[in-house]
N, C-alpha and C positions, 0 to 999 in steps of 0.2 A: 721479517722473514720474506724471502724471495718467493715469487709466485711460481707454482709448478706448472705442469702441463695444462693446456687449455685455459691458462690464466687463473687457475684456482690456487688458493693457499692450501698446501697439503698439510695433513696432520704431522706432528713432529714428536719429539721425545716427551711431550706433555704428559703421556701416560705415567712416566716416572714421577713427574710433579703431582699428578693426580694421586698416585700411590702414597707419596709421603704426606699428602694432605688427608687422604682417607683414613690411613692407619691410625693416627692419633685421635681423630674425631670419632670414628666408629668405636675405638677402644673406650671412649667415655661411657658407652652404653652396652658394650658386649665384652666378654672375656678376650684377652689378647690372643690366645691360640685360635679362637673362632674367627677373629678379624683377619689374622694372617692367612688362615686356610680359606676363608671366603673370597678374599681379594685374588688369591692365586689362580683359581680356575677362570675368574672373570677376565684376568689379563690374558690367559691362554686363549680364551674365546675371542678376545678382541684383536689378537695378533693378525688374523687374516684380513681384517678390515684395514689395517695399517699397511701391511706388506704389499697389498695389491697396488698401492700407489707408487711403490718404490722398488719393484721387483728387479733384481740384478743391478741395482745402482749403487750397491755398497762397495766399500774399499776392501778388496781381498787381503791386502797386506795387513791392514789394521785388524781384520777378523782373525788372521793367523796369530797375531800377537795377543789380542784381548780375550779370545774365546777360551783357551785352555785355563788361564788364570781366573777368569770370571767363573767358570764352572767349579774350579777348586775353591773359590770364595764362597759359592753357594753351599758346598759340602762343609766347609769350615763354619759357616753361619748356622747350618743345621746342628753341628756339634755344640756350638755355643748355646743354641736354643734348648738343647736337650739337658743342659745344666742350669738353666735359669728357672727360678720359681715364677709363678704367674705375676707376682708383685714386681720382680725385677725385670721380667719381660715387658711389662707395661712401662716401666721407667726407661728401659732401653729404647723402645719405640718412641717415647716422648723425647728423649735426648737426641736421637738421630734426627727426628723431625725438626726440633728446635735449631740444631746446627745447620741443617740443609735449608731450612726456611730463611735463616739469616744470610746464608751464602747466596740464596736466590736473590735476595734484595740487594746485596752488595755487589755481586759479580755479574749475574746473568743479565744480558741485554745492554751492557754498558761498553761493549767492545774491549773488555779487559783481555789482555794477552799475557798469560802466565808463562808461556814458553815461546817468546817471539822468534827465537833462533831454531825452533824445531825441538824434537824430543827424542832421546835415546829409547830403544825398544824396551829397556827396563822400566822406564816411566809408564809406558803403556801396559806392561805386565802388572805393575803395581796398581794402576788405575783399574784394570780388570779384576784384580783380587779384591780391592776395596768395594767395587761395584757389586760383585757377587755377594760379599758379606752384607752390605747394606740392603741388597735386594731381598735376601733371605730373612734378615732381621726386621725390616720395616718397609719393604717394597719401594726402596728409594734409589735404585741404581741409575735411573734416568738422569739425575742431576750430575752425578759423577761422570757418566759417559758423555753427557752433553758438553760439560766443561772441558774434558780431555779432547774430544774429537774436534771441537771448535778451535782449540788451541794448536792443533796440528795442521791447521790451514786447509781443512776440507770444505768444500762448498756446502751450503745448507742441505740440499737434497741428499748428498752423500753422507752427511752427518746423520740425517734421519734414517736413511736406508741401512747404514752400518749399525746404528744403535738398535734399530728394530730387529734386524737379523740376529744380533746378539741376544736380545731379550726373548726371542722365540725359543732358543736352546735353553737359556737360563730358566725361563718360566716352566718348561717341561720338567727340568731336573728339580725345581722347587716343589712341584706337585708330588713327586716321589718322596722328597724329603719330608714334607708336611704329612704325607700318608704314613711314612715310617715312624714319625714322631707321635702319631695318633691324633694330630690336629684335624686332618681332613677326613671327613666321613661321607658316606653315601648321601646322607641328608643334605650336607653342604653342597655336594656335587649337584644334587637335584635342584637345589635353590639357584645355583649358578646357571644351570641349563634353562631354567624358567626365565632367566634374565636376558637370554639371547636377543629376543625382539627389542628389549630396551637398549642393549648394546648397539644394535644396528641403527635404532632411532637416534641414539646419542651421537654416533659417528656422523650421521647425516646432519643433525642439528649443529654439532660442533664444527663441521666444515663450513657451514654457512655463517655461524657466529664468528668464526675466525676471520671472515672477510671484513667484518665491521668492527670487531673489538681489537684495539691496539694490543700488540703482543705484550708489551711491557705491563699494561693494565691487567692482563690475564695472569702473568707471572706474579705480580704483586698480590693479586687476590688469592691465588693459591698459597703463596708464602704466608699471608696474613691468617688464613684458615689453619694452616699447619702450625704456626707459632701459637695461636690462641689455644688450639687443642692440646698442644704439647705442654704449655704452661699449666693448663687445667690438670693434666695428668700428673705433672711433676709436683704440684702443690697439694693434691688430695692424698690422704693417707691410705 
């Protein structure tokens, strides 16, 4: 990743990677609805820490294409969740994490260009829809957004800024969705608020760790955690 302002390595769409790793691993010890609801406010609270690095550096054209369908995907994902039993919700989280974990290993960080000649706006619309669904079902939008935005030849800071701006809106709608589904409670909101100092400390530590840890190693570590958790979930009864 290229260095940002003042020579720092800025945070990126790793929150999406963190989400797809956290969801299956936490689901090993907590009910799936609790895990989805707990991660959602934490992501909302972390948004300001990321956006302050990339304010107004997003691509407005991509936002116009991606945002409407991504929000529609969040709503569609909420509808799917409302019809899943806890058992199948758990398996859905595991399946998404397994697919995206393998995708992270195969594609991310290898300079793969899926759309070397550019992409029609309908491809972006579809990417937004899939990102919204994946975000609501398993907090995994970041991988889809990252792969799409990199492949439309945006610079790394613009990729991060655009993805982060999209997630701000999607995460807010997800809160409403989880609340309507009965997943999100005041107790979970309170637990998330207590974690704000840890989020700030994590952002500070992550920025410094990012200077020393190779990006590829970080991606592989997240993918390995996600795959291990997903396989445990899929194999248990």
